[in-house]
C-alpha positions in Angstrom: 232.0 21.4 272.0 231.9 21.9 268.3 232.7 25.6 268.2 232.2 25.9 264.4 228.8 24.2 264.5 227.8 26.4 267.4 228.8 29.6 265.6 226.9 28.4 262.5 223.7 28.6 264.5 224.1 32.4 264.5 223.2 34.8 261.7 226.2 36.4 259.9 225.4 39.8 261.7 224.3 38.3 265.0 225.3 39.6 268.4 225.9 38.0 271.7 225.4 40.2 274.8 226.1 39.4 278.5 225.3 41.9 281.2 228.3 44.0 282.0 230.4 43.0 279.0 230.8 44.5 275.6 228.6 42.9 272.9 230.3 40.5 270.5 229.1 41.2 266.9 229.2 39.0 263.8 229.5 35.2 263.4 233.3 35.3 263.1 233.7 37.2 266.3 231.2 34.9 268.0 233.2 31.9 266.8 236.4 33.5 268.3 234.5 33.9 271.6 233.6 30.3 271.6 237.2 29.3 270.8 238.4 31.2 273.9 236.7 28.5 275.9 238.4 25.6 274.1 240.2 24.4 277.3 237.0 24.4 279.4 235.0 21.2 279.8 231.2 21.4 280.1 230.2 18.8 282.6 226.5 19.6 282.7 224.3 22.0 280.7 220.6 22.8 281.0 218.8 25.4 278.9 215.1 25.7 279.7 212.9 28.0 277.7 210.0 29.5 279.6 208.3 31.1 276.6 208.6 30.9 272.8 206.8 33.3 270.5 207.0 33.1 266.7 205.8 36.0 264.5 206.3 35.3 260.8 210.0 35.0 260.2 211.1 36.1 263.7 210.9 34.4 267.0 211.9 35.1 270.6 212.7 32.6 273.4 213.1 33.6 277.0 214.3 31.2 279.7 217.0 30.1 282.1 220.3 28.3 281.8 222.6 26.4 284.2 226.1 25.0 283.5 228.7 23.1 285.5 232.1 23.6 284.0 235.7 22.4 284.6 238.2 25.3 284.1 241.6 24.7 282.5 243.0 24.8 286.1 240.7 21.9 287.1 238.3 23.9 289.2 234.6 23.1 288.8 232.3 26.1 288.7 228.6 26.5 288.3 227.0 29.4 286.4 223.3 30.1 285.9 221.0 32.9 284.9 218.5 33.9 282.2 218.6 34.2 278.5 216.7 35.9 275.7 217.2 34.6 272.2 216.0 36.4 269.1 215.6 34.2 266.1 215.3 34.9 262.4 214.2 32.6 259.6 216.5 32.9 256.6 215.9 32.4 253.0 216.7 28.6 253.2 214.0 28.2 255.8 216.4 27.6 258.6 216.3 29.4 261.9 219.4 31.3 263.1 220.0 33.2 266.3 220.1 37.0 265.5 220.8 38.1 269.1 221.5 36.1 272.3 221.4 38.0 275.6 222.4 36.4 278.9 222.3 37.5 282.5 223.9 35.9 285.5 221.9 35.1 288.6 225.0 35.2 290.8 
C-alpha cells in the first residue's frame, strides 16, 4: 500500500471515523493512521458502492467493504462492513474525500 498516495486522496481537513473509535482529523493524522498498518499485508480488498449521489461540488457514496489481511504475526483475518464517503471537488477540479465513515459488520 502506498500510504502517502492514499492520504493524498483526503482533503487537508478531512476526517476518518470508525464506529466506537475516536475520529482521526486532518490529512497528516490520516497518513499516520495508515502508517500504523505498514506491517499488515492486504491479501484481498473489495469496496462496492451501492449508491453515489453528486450535488454540485459535493458527493456521497454509500456501500460495503471486505478485506482479507495478514497481520504482522502471520494470522489472516477478514473484516467487512459498510462505508459512507463524503467527497468534495476542490479548486483544481479533483475530487477528495472530506469524510470517510466505516462500520464493522462483525
